[in-house]
C-alpha positions as CSV (number, residue, x, y, z in Angstrom):
1,X,127.1,83.1,104.1
2,X,125.2,86.4,103.6
3,X,122.0,84.4,102.6
4,X,122.1,82.5,105.9
5,X,122.5,85.7,107.9
6,X,119.5,87.2,106.1
7,X,117.5,84.1,106.9
8,X,118.3,84.5,110.6
9,X,117.1,88.1,110.5
10,X,113.9,87.0,108.7
11,X,113.1,84.3,111.3
12,X,114.0,86.7,114.2
13,X,111.7,89.4,112.8
14,X,108.9,86.9,112.1
15,X,109.1,85.6,115.7
16,X,109.2,89.1,117.1
17,X,106.1,90.0,115.0
18,X,104.3,87.0,116.5
19,X,105.4,88.0,120.0
20,X,104.2,91.6,119.5
21,X,100.9,90.4,118.0
22,X,100.3,88.2,121.1
23,X,101.1,91.2,123.3
24,X,98.7,93.4,121.3
25,X,96.0,90.7,121.7
26,X,96.2,90.3,125.4
27,X,96.6,94.0,126.2
28,X,93.6,94.7,123.8
29,X,91.5,92.2,125.7
30,X,92.4,93.7,129.0
31,X,91.5,97.1,127.7
32,X,88.3,95.9,126.3
33,X,87.1,94.4,129.6
34,X,88.3,97.4,131.6
35,X,85.8,99.9,132.9
36,X,85.7,103.4,131.5
37,X,88.6,105.7,132.5
38,X,86.9,107.5,135.4
39,X,85.4,104.4,136.9
40,X,88.7,102.5,136.5
41,X,90.5,105.4,138.4
42,X,87.9,105.6,141.2
43,X,87.8,101.9,141.8
44,X,91.5,101.3,141.5
45,X,91.0,98.7,138.7
46,X,94.0,96.6,138.0
47,X,94.9,93.4,136.1
48,X,98.3,91.7,136.7
49,X,99.5,94.8,138.6
50,X,98.8,97.4,135.9
51,X,96.0,99.9,135.9
52,X,94.1,101.1,132.8
53,X,96.8,103.7,132.0
54,X,99.5,101.1,132.3
55,X,97.7,98.8,129.9
56,X,97.2,101.6,127.4
57,X,100.9,102.3,127.5
58,X,101.8,98.6,127.0
59,X,99.3,98.4,124.1
60,X,100.8,101.5,122.5
61,X,104.3,100.1,122.9
62,X,103.3,96.8,121.2
63,X,101.6,98.8,118.4
64,X,104.7,100.8,117.6
65,X,106.9,97.7,117.8
66,X,104.5,95.7,115.6
67,X,104.4,98.5,112.9
68,X,108.2,98.9,112.9
69,X,108.8,95.1,112.6
70,X,106.1,94.8,109.9
71,X,107.9,97.4,107.8
72,X,111.2,95.5,108.3
73,X,109.5,92.3,107.5
74,X,108.1,93.7,104.2
75,X,111.5,95.1,103.3
76,X,113.3,91.8,103.9
77,X,110.7,89.9,101.9
78,X,110.3,92.4,99.1
79,X,111.7,90.1,96.4
80,X,109.3,87.3,97.3
81,X,106.4,89.7,97.5
82,X,107.2,91.2,94.1
83,X,107.6,87.7,92.6
84,X,104.2,86.7,94.0
85,X,102.5,89.8,92.7
86,X,104.1,89.3,89.2
87,X,102.9,85.7,89.1
88,X,99.4,86.8,90.2
89,X,99.3,89.5,87.6
90,X,100.3,87.0,84.9
91,X,97.5,84.7,85.9
92,X,94.9,87.4,85.4
93,X,95.9,88.2,81.8
């Protein structure tokens, strides 16, 4: 039963990583196409109701969530990663 619970956590973390990566991508694109800070403020630049500062905050939030989830993902898959690294090291001998 514990193995099934761990698998549910793994799949939930993986899906959340995908969601945060998509959020990072879109917020990064919006920040890339935005004008510089002073011009964005003077012109009242917005996309989807958020100004440049709002998109920077969203991007930062997705960054922190992504890093946090990536660390959990690595922890949950540490045995598989160690097994893979051992098998790769054995091939190079």
